[in-house]
Backbone as CSV, one residue per row, in Angstrom:
resi,resn,N_x,N_y,N_z,CA_x,CA_y,CA_z,C_x,C_y,C_z
1,UNK,260.197,122.267,136.728,259.554,121.709,136.145,259.095,122.591,134.928
2,UNK,259.382,123.048,133.981,258.446,123.876,133.044,257.197,123.456,132.505
3,UNK,256.137,124.038,132.497,254.832,123.406,132.030,254.730,124.319,130.727
4,UNK,254.052,123.070,129.248,253.826,123.865,128.094,252.754,124.351,127.920
5,UNK,251.784,124.758,127.782,250.666,125.071,127.462,250.088,124.987,126.297
6,UNK,248.903,124.513,126.787,248.304,123.208,125.299,247.036,124.092,125.527
7,UNK,246.789,124.765,124.498,245.417,125.471,124.219,244.117,124.283,123.620
8,UNK,243.133,124.310,123.834,242.081,122.988,123.384,241.820,123.889,122.142
9,UNK,242.261,124.096,120.971,241.696,124.983,119.733,240.272,123.903,119.390
10,UNK,240.377,124.360,118.729,238.496,123.561,117.912,238.908,122.786,117.300
11,UNK,240.074,122.303,116.807,240.775,121.743,115.818,241.426,120.392,116.227
12,UNK,241.801,120.858,117.664,242.359,119.308,118.843,240.702,118.997,119.802
13,UNK,240.111,119.807,120.086,237.956,119.386,120.460,238.112,118.429,119.602
14,UNK,237.492,118.451,118.146,237.760,117.751,117.203,237.687,116.660,117.314
15,UNK,238.881,116.699,117.040,240.447,115.413,117.194,239.786,114.734,118.485
16,UNK,239.857,115.444,119.946,240.044,114.378,120.991,238.362,113.685,121.038
17,UNK,237.113,114.919,120.439,235.537,114.036,120.062,236.185,112.777,119.511
18,UNK,236.401,113.059,118.030,236.451,111.496,116.966,237.349,110.670,117.865
19,UNK,238.218,111.186,118.499,238.805,109.781,119.128,238.340,108.893,120.365
20,UNK,237.857,109.927,121.022,236.608,110.205,122.281,235.893,108.854,121.880
21,UNK,235.211,109.355,120.436,233.801,108.164,120.067,234.325,107.190,119.523
22,UNK,235.752,107.168,119.547,235.685,105.568,117.759,236.409,104.557,119.481
23,UNK,236.556,104.999,121.219,236.519,104.443,122.098,237.878,103.992,122.131
24,UNK,239.021,105.385,121.893,240.204,105.240,122.025,240.756,105.832,123.601
25,UNK,241.126,104.867,124.203,241.675,105.047,126.262,242.141,106.725,126.335
26,UNK,241.632,106.805,127.188,242.541,107.752,127.580,244.070,108.418,127.804
27,UNK,244.370,107.343,128.421,245.895,107.181,127.956,246.252,107.411,127.339
28,UNK,245.575,106.632,126.052,246.172,106.903,124.654,245.957,107.728,123.678
29,UNK,244.793,109.218,124.588,245.111,110.349,123.866,245.786,111.251,124.435
30,UNK,245.948,111.191,125.575,246.687,111.688,126.428,248.243,112.048,125.202
31,UNK,248.756,110.271,125.320,249.812,110.503,124.270,249.866,110.868,123.383
32,UNK,248.925,111.152,122.436,248.886,111.488,121.193,249.337,113.205,121.274
33,UNK,248.124,113.514,122.271,247.735,115.451,122.704,249.509,115.854,123.073
34,UNK,250.296,114.571,124.116,251.078,115.256,124.800,250.999,115.705,125.835
35,UNK,249.738,115.068,126.243,248.934,115.623,127.868,248.885,114.415,128.664
36,UNK,248.811,114.982,130.170,248.116,114.015,131.263,246.738,113.241,130.965
37,UNK,247.256,112.268,131.558,245.664,111.456,131.432,244.584,112.583,131.836
38,UNK,244.803,112.877,132.856,243.920,113.899,134.022,242.992,115.104,132.508
39,UNK,244.060,115.587,132.480,243.512,116.808,131.735,242.678,115.971,130.212
40,UNK,242.593,115.056,130.192,242.403,114.566,129.150,240.798,114.306,129.175
41,UNK,241.110,113.998,131.029,239.667,113.725,131.089,238.379,114.641,131.525
42,UNK,239.640,115.887,132.223,238.796,116.378,132.519,238.369,117.469,131.393
43,UNK,239.089,117.546,130.551,238.168,118.096,128.555,236.782,117.533,128.746
44,UNK,236.706,115.994,128.724,235.928,115.465,127.823,234.818,115.580,129.922
45,UNK,235.381,116.045,130.645,234.109,116.635,131.492,233.694,117.802,131.429
46,UNK,233.987,118.271,131.092,233.727,119.601,130.219,232.808,120.013,129.530
47,UNK,233.526,119.085,128.189,232.370,118.470,126.956,231.105,117.813,126.931
48,UNK,230.930,117.439,128.083,230.387,116.399,128.000,229.959,115.171,127.926
49,UNK,231.338,114.327,127.973,231.223,113.018,127.230,231.143,111.960,128.099
50,UNK,230.857,111.204,127.953,230.697,110.346,128.798,230.392,109.127,127.944
51,UNK,231.436,108.148,128.455,231.576,106.480,128.006,230.076,106.093,128.284
52,UNK,229.536,106.425,129.786,228.264,105.862,130.120,227.284,105.812,128.899
53,UNK,226.141,105.218,128.353,224.963,105.353,127.960,224.253,106.174,129.008
54,UNK,222.976,106.948,128.854,222.083,107.470,129.256,221.172,106.721,130.298
55,UNK,220.821,105.379,129.363,220.383,104.735,130.680,221.221,103.842,131.776
56,UNK,222.196,103.944,130.971,223.486,103.838,132.171,223.764,104.522,133.482
57,UNK,223.363,105.786,132.717,223.773,106.475,134.412,222.607,106.551,134.825
58,UNK,221.212,106.595,134.449,220.211,106.496,134.673,220.115,105.500,135.467
59,UNK,219.868,104.610,135.268,219.677,103.638,136.280,221.005,103.643,137.237
60,UNK,222.701,104.355,137.368,223.283,104.242,138.415,222.724,105.668,139.082
61,UNK,221.896,106.702,138.792,221.349,107.173,139.426,220.274,106.951,140.527
62,UNK,219.300,105.585,139.980,218.051,104.768,140.426,218.844,105.180,142.332
63,UNK,220.327,104.546,142.012,220.652,103.364,143.083,220.816,104.124,143.825
64,UNK,222.068,105.457,143.760,222.446,105.965,144.399,221.245,107.402,145.175
65,UNK,220.284,107.713,144.393,219.724,108.772,144.538,219.656,109.696,144.313
66,UNK,220.853,110.044,142.835,220.833,111.287,142.224,220.313,111.618,141.374
67,UNK,219.827,112.969,140.900,218.800,113.334,139.611,220.124,113.480,138.438
68,UNK,219.709,113.012,137.357,220.023,113.049,136.526,219.310,113.108,135.053
69,UNK,219.768,114.440,135.086,218.819,115.758,133.793,218.968,115.696,132.759
């Protein structure tokens, strides 16, 4: 299977961020970009995008003993 290179141009990153912030699912974003769901999840992680708010992350971290910066 030949893999098609997908470059994350500034325009694609802006569109990804917009869709993410609108609450579009990772699967739907992936379909729009012709990528896998994991590729979208990975990019969101690298961009620091999280669907979990900071208070929610802190509460989870307190339960697990992890440090949230």
